[in-house]
C-alpha positions in Angstrom: 4.0 -72.1 -78.0 1.2 -69.7 -80.6 -0.5 -71.5 -83.6 -1.9 -68.5 -86.2 -4.2 -70.7 -88.4 -6.7 -72.6 -87.0 -10.3 -72.8 -87.9 -11.5 -73.5 -84.3 -14.3 -71.2 -84.5 -18.1 -72.7 -85.2 -20.2 -72.7 -88.0 -18.7 -69.6 -89.7 -16.7 -71.6 -92.7 -15.2 -75.2 -93.3 -14.4 -75.7 -89.8 -15.2 -76.6 -86.6 -19.3 -77.3 -86.8 -20.3 -76.6 -83.1 -19.3 -74.8 -79.8 -18.7 -78.4 -78.4 -16.4 -79.2 -81.4 -14.5 -76.2 -80.6 -14.0 -76.5 -77.0 -12.6 -80.0 -78.1 -9.9 -78.5 -80.3 -8.9 -76.3 -77.6 -8.6 -78.8 -75.1 -6.1 -80.8 -78.2 -4.7 -77.4 -78.5 -3.9 -76.8 -74.8 -2.4 -80.9 -74.3 0.0 -80.0 -77.2 1.0 -76.9 -75.5 -0.3 -74.8 -78.0 -1.9 -72.1 -75.2 -2.5 -69.3 -77.8 -4.6 -69.8 -81.1 -5.5 -67.3 -84.0 -9.1 -68.0 -84.9 -8.4 -67.9 -88.3 -11.4 -68.2 -90.1 -12.0 -68.3 -94.1 -12.4 -64.4 -94.4 -13.9 -63.8 -97.6 -14.9 -66.8 -99.1 -18.2 -67.7 -96.8 -21.2 -65.7 -95.8 -21.1 -64.6 -92.9 -20.7 -61.2 -91.6 -18.4 -59.2 -88.9 -20.8 -59.5 -86.2 -21.3 -63.1 -86.7 -17.6 -63.8 -86.3 -17.1 -61.6 -83.2 -20.3 -63.3 -81.6 -18.4 -66.7 -82.4 -15.4 -65.7 -81.0 -17.0 -63.6 -77.8 -19.0 -67.4 -76.8 -15.8 -69.6 -77.4 -13.6 -67.3 -75.2 -15.9 -67.3 -72.6 -16.5 -70.9 -72.9 -12.7 -71.6 -72.3 -12.9 -69.2 -69.6 -15.6 -71.1 -68.1 -14.7 -74.4 -68.9 -11.1 -73.3 -67.7 -9.3 -74.2 -70.4 -5.9 -72.9 -70.8 -6.3 -71.5 -74.4 -6.4 -67.6 -75.6 -8.0 -66.5 -78.7 -7.0 -63.7 -80.5 -9.2 -62.4 -83.8 -7.6 -62.9 -87.4 -8.9 -64.0 -90.8 -7.4 -66.0 -93.2 -7.6 -63.8 -96.9 -8.7 -65.2 -100.0 -6.4 -63.0 -102.2 -8.7 -62.0 -104.9 -9.7 -59.3 -106.7 -12.0 -58.3 -104.6 -9.7 -58.4 -101.2 -7.8 -54.5 -101.4 -11.3 -53.1 -101.3 -12.5 -55.1 -98.3 -9.0 -54.3 -96.6 -10.0 -50.5 -97.2 -13.6 -51.0 -95.9 -12.2 -53.1 -92.8 -14.6 -55.9 -93.7 -11.2 -58.4 -93.5 -9.1 -58.8 -90.1 -5.6 -58.7 -89.9 -3.6 -61.1 -87.0 -4.6 -59.6 -83.7 -5.2 -56.1 -85.5 -1.3 -56.1 -86.1 -0.7 -54.9 -90.1 0.1 -58.7 -90.1 -2.6 -60.0 -92.8 -3.1 -64.2 -93.3 -3.5 -64.8 -97.0 -4.3 -67.8 -99.0 -4.5 -68.8 -102.6 -6.5 -70.9 -105.3 -4.5 -74.1 -105.0 -3.8 -74.3 -108.8 -3.3 -70.0 -108.8 -0.8 -69.1 -111.5 2.3 -67.5 -110.0 1.9 -64.1 -112.0 -1.4 -63.3 -110.5 0.3 -64.6 -106.6 3.2 -62.4 -107.2 0.4 -59.3 -108.5 -1.6 -59.7 -105.9 0.7 -60.1 -103.0 2.7 -56.8 -104.3 -0.7 -54.8 -104.3 -1.1 -55.5 -100.5 2.0 -54.7 -99.4 1.6 -51.1 -100.9 -1.3 -51.0 -98.2 1.6 -51.6 -96.1 0.8 -55.0 -94.9 2.8 -57.7 -94.2 1.8 -61.0 -95.7 1.6 -63.6 -94.3 1.2 -66.5 -97.1 -0.3 -70.0 -95.8 0.6 -73.0 -97.1 2.5 -72.3 -99.7 3.7 -75.9 -99.8 0.4 -76.9 -101.2 0.1 -75.0 -104.0 0.9 -76.8 -107.4 2.8 -73.5 -108.6 5.2 -73.9 -105.7 5.3 -77.4 -106.7 6.4 -76.9 -110.4 8.5 -74.1 -109.8 9.8 -74.0 -106.2 11.4 -70.9 -106.4 8.4 -69.3 -106.6 8.5 -69.6 -102.6 12.3 -68.6 -101.7 11.7 -65.2 -104.2 8.2 -64.5 -101.9 10.1 -64.4 -99.2 13.0 -62.2 -100.4 10.3 -60.0 -100.9 9.1 -59.9 -97.6 6.4 -62.5 -97.6 6.3 -64.4 -94.4 5.9 -68.1 -95.7 3.9 -70.7 -93.0 3.6 -74.1 -93.7 1.6 -76.7 -92.2 2.8 -79.1 -89.3 1.1 -82.0 -91.1 2.6 -81.5 -94.5 6.0 -82.0 -93.4 4.5 -86.0 -91.7 2.9 -86.2 -95.5 -0.7 -85.5 -94.2 -1.4 -83.4 -98.1 0.3 -85.7 -100.8 4.0 -86.6 -101.0 4.5 -83.3 -103.1 3.8 -80.9 -99.7 5.6 -83.3 -98.0 8.9 -83.2 -100.3 8.3 -79.4 -100.5 7.9 -77.9 -97.2 10.7 -80.3 -95.9 13.0 -78.6 -98.6 12.0 -75.0 -97.0 12.6 -75.8 -93.6 15.9 -76.8 -94.8 17.2 -74.3 -97.1 16.2 -72.0 -94.1 12.5 -69.9 -95.4 10.4 -70.4 -93.3 9.1 -67.8 -90.7 6.2 -69.9 -89.6 4.9 -73.5 -88.4 0.8 -73.5 -87.7 -1.6 -76.4 -87.8 -4.5 -75.3 -90.0 -6.6 -77.3 -87.7 -10.0 -77.8 -88.9 -11.8 -79.8 -86.5 -11.1 -82.1 -83.7 -10.3 -85.6 -85.2 -8.7 -85.1 -89.0 -7.2 -82.1 -88.6 -6.6 -81.4 -85.2 -4.9 -78.5 -83.2 -1.5 -80.9 -82.8 1.8 -80.6 -83.4 3.4 -83.4 -81.0 4.0 -85.6 -84.0 5.6 -82.9 -85.6 7.8 -82.1 -83.0 9.1 -85.3 -82.8 9.6 -85.6 -86.2 11.7 -81.9 -86.4 13.7 -83.0 -82.9 15.7 -85.6 -85.1 17.0 -83.0 -87.7 16.7 -79.6 -85.8 18.0 -78.1 -83.0 15.6 -77.0 -80.0 16.5 -72.8 -81.2 14.6 -73.3 -84.4 11.8 -75.1 -83.6 10.8 -73.0 -80.8 11.8 -70.4 -83.5 8.9 -71.9 -85.6 6.1 -73.1 -83.1 6.5 -70.5 -80.7 8.6 -66.5 -81.4 7.6 -65.7 -84.6 4.1 -66.7 -84.3 4.4 -65.0 -81.0 5.9 -62.2 -83.0 3.3 -61.7 -85.6 0.9 -61.7 -82.8 3.0 -58.5 -81.8 3.0 -57.0 -84.7 6.8 -57.5 -84.8 9.2 -58.7 -87.4 9.9 -62.3 -87.4 13.3 -63.3 -87.1 14.9 -65.4 -90.0 15.9 -68.8 -89.9 19.4 -68.6 -90.7 20.9 -71.2 -93.4 24.3 -71.3 -91.3 22.1 -72.3 -88.0 20.5 -75.5 -89.9 21.7 -78.8 -89.0 22.1 -81.0 -92.3 18.5 -82.9 -92.8 19.2 -86.6 -92.8 16.2 -88.8 -94.2 
């Protein structure tokens, strides 16, 4: 399986605090069957340089090889889509996912819906595909669920957090993420892991939960096929509404 959203690189953002914790996160990921991980540190809201990113990336990659941990890292950033993001992209000071035209982006949790739509449209004009991180956590989506449906129709890939489905972030996030799954607009499920204890790169419980309601083909699509396609720069496959079983809770 593939996880396109983790904060596994140490000391760059609010994710892993040390190399040893990053190794622990990789061990947990491997135990969960997540053998391909995007090291998507927050891109433009923490004061580190591209050189520092690549140094930490290479150090962790080397450590995983030396310890024979079966996890492959891929470059990327979770980009804070503010007014400066376009200029930083043009200057190549932010990373796409694995050097593709796919961008993992986020907004402030209370960002207004019109700002979300406007900024996404501006970046799409640069011929990037937007992977919208955890839409279920945005207050505007919780208040106006149709915003998520509009963005998906406009070509955004919606990436929900695995633990949102289990209520980790709150009841609103749980409700919205499950509704988006039921309606077939979710493209990817990722962990958004930040550490090895509280926000781990773990999908075991989520897979068990999903297996009660959805066919294995869809679970594979969300956790493996589509994130793998994103890594390669290919279009994702749609979770067609008529392929989803009734979600009985």
